N, C-alpha and C positions, 0 to 999 in steps of 0.2 A: 453438412451443407451441400447441395444439390449444385450441378455442375454451373446452373445458369446463375444462382445467387454469389457463388464463389466467382466467376468473372465478371460480375457486377462489384463485387466489394474490391477485387483487386484493380481494377478501373477505377474505383472512387478514391484508393488509398493508394495505390500505386505498389502493393505489396510492402508496405513498409511500416513501420511502428512510429505510433504517434501518439500525442495526448492533446484532446480538442476542448479543455475547460477553460473556462473565462475567469478572467479576474472579478468581476463582479458576482458570479456565483461563490465564489471562495470567499468573499470577503461578507457575503449574506449567511453562508455558513458557518463562519466563523463567530458571528454573532447570533446565529440562533443557537448552535450548541454550547456557546457559553451560557445563554440565559436558560436553555433546558437543563443545563446539569446544574446550574446555579439554584434554580427556582424549585427543582424537585429534590435538591439536597443530596443530589448524584445519584437518586434513583432513576434517573433519565439517561444515564450514560450510555446504556445499551443502545438506544435508540439514535442519540449522537454519533457512537462509534460506525453503525450501519450507515448513516447519512454520511459519513466522510467516505468510507470505503465504497459506498455506491457512487459518490461524485468521483472518485478515484478510476473506480472501474470502468464506468459506462461512459466514459469518457477518453478509454484508453481503445487503440487498436495494434494488435500485434502482428506483425506478417500478414496484414491484411484482414484478421481478423477482428471484428467488434467484440469487446469483452462486455458480460452482462453479470452485474451482481443481485442474485434473488433472496438475500437474507432481509430478515425483518425484526426489528426492535423487540417484538414481543418474545421471539423463538430465541432470541438470545439472551433475554433478561434471566432467566435462573442458571442458566450455567455461567454469566460473567458475575453475578453476584455471590452464584456459590464456590466458583473459584477463587474469588477477592477475599469472601470471608476465610476459606483456608487459609491463604497467604496471610491475612491479617493474626489470626491464630497461631500460626507456625511463628511469628514475630519475623516474615518477610521472607521466610526459608523456602517458601514454596510460591513466591513471587513470578521467579521466572517459570516454572511450570505452569502458573494459572496465565503467564503470557503465551505460551505456548497452545494451551489449549483453546485460548480465543481466537489466535492464529490460525488453527487447526479449522475451527469453525466457519471462518471468514473464506478461506480458499475453498472448502467444502461447499461453501454455495455461491461460487465464482464460476461462471461458466462462458464457453464461444456463444456467442449469440447466432442462433440459426441451426444449432448441433443437437436440437432436440429431437428425440425419439418419434418418428412419423405413426409410429402404430399407437402411441399414446402421448398425445401433445402437450406441450409444458413438463414432460419428464426429458432428463437428458439419459443419454446412453451411456456415458462413461462417468467415472467419479471424477470430482478434483479433488488432490490433497496435499498436504504440507508435511514434508517429511524432515524439518529441523527438528534434532535434539536438545535437551537441556543441557547436557553437557558442552557441547560445542558451542552453544550459546553463550555458557558462561566463560569459557576460553576466550571466545571470539571478542566478547566485551572487554574482558581484563586486557587483553594484548591492545583494544582499540583505545580506550585509556588512557594506558600507560604509553602508547604511539603518541598519543595527544600530548600528556604531559611532557614527554621529553623533548619535543620539538616546538614547545610553546603554542601548540594551536596551529602552526600551518600545516598540518598533516590532515586537518579534518576535511578537505576534499576526498583523501584517499580513504579516509575511515569511511565515510559516507559511502562511497562507491563499495567499498568491501561491505558495509552494512545489506547495501541493496542485493549485492550479488549473493549474499548468504539467503537474504529473502526469497529472490527471483529463483536463484538456483536449486533451492528446495520446494517449488513450488508446481504442482502438474495439474494443468486445466483441462478438464475433458480428456485425460489420457497423453495429452500432449506436454512434454518437459518445457517450462520457462529458462530461458538464459539470458542473463546480463553481461554486456562484453563492454562495459564503461569503465574507463581508466582513469585514477585521480590525475595524472599529469594532462588529460583534456579537460579536466574540470578544474582546474586549480585557478585559471585567472578570471574564468566567469565568476566562480563561487565569490573570490574576493573581492570584485567589483561589485556584485549583488550585495554582500554583505556591506560593504563602504555604503552604498546607496540607501540602505536601510538603516545604518547609524545614523547619516547626515539628514536623514528626513524623521529622526527620532520613531522609527518601526513604521511608519506610513508605508511604504515600499515592502513590509514584509508578505502581502497578500502576492503582489507580483513576483516577489522573489519564490515563494513556494509553486506557483504555477508556473516560473520559468525552469523549477528543479524538477516539477512532474512531466514538463516538456523534454529534458534533457534526459531523465531517465528513460523514458519512451522511446527515445532515438535510438538506443543502444540495445534495448529489449528484444 
């Protein structure tokens, strides 16, 4: 990013991290992706995955840098259904491996806006990679499930932060390490209140809750 562009974005976002997605777009995506997956009997899932990831990334600013997702559903199609088929044929044993492979692809196509190669516009100078492994993923999930069961669900805010920290701390975007600094104790009362509102509105407030959580996650990224 050129100095002038960097100054412009720092003035716009204050050098902080934030999420700018709206509830209306979130609700529309929920409806659209459901219809897409349902009407195509699951074949349209790669497009639905890309639409959701694009919504989350293209509305995300990290330390004053706008993030952009360049992936297309048609490019994810064979990878997604290929690893899904392997997971099914292995009776679920390779399900986690399949999840990691898809995560690899999503991060690979996630970049910092305006960090393009000046010599080759549209191409990015540095790679984006996801470093999470299958073993650590399995251990993390096991401990999180155990934690939630032993605390009768009250540990969910800590579990959500642990999950977010694992995903983001294993993410490198255009050569820059991403770090998540959110804590469960800071998230507890917010999560409890948002869950209460979702329950008493019979799920109607769930889209607001999803956006609120994305905003909170971004704040500590």
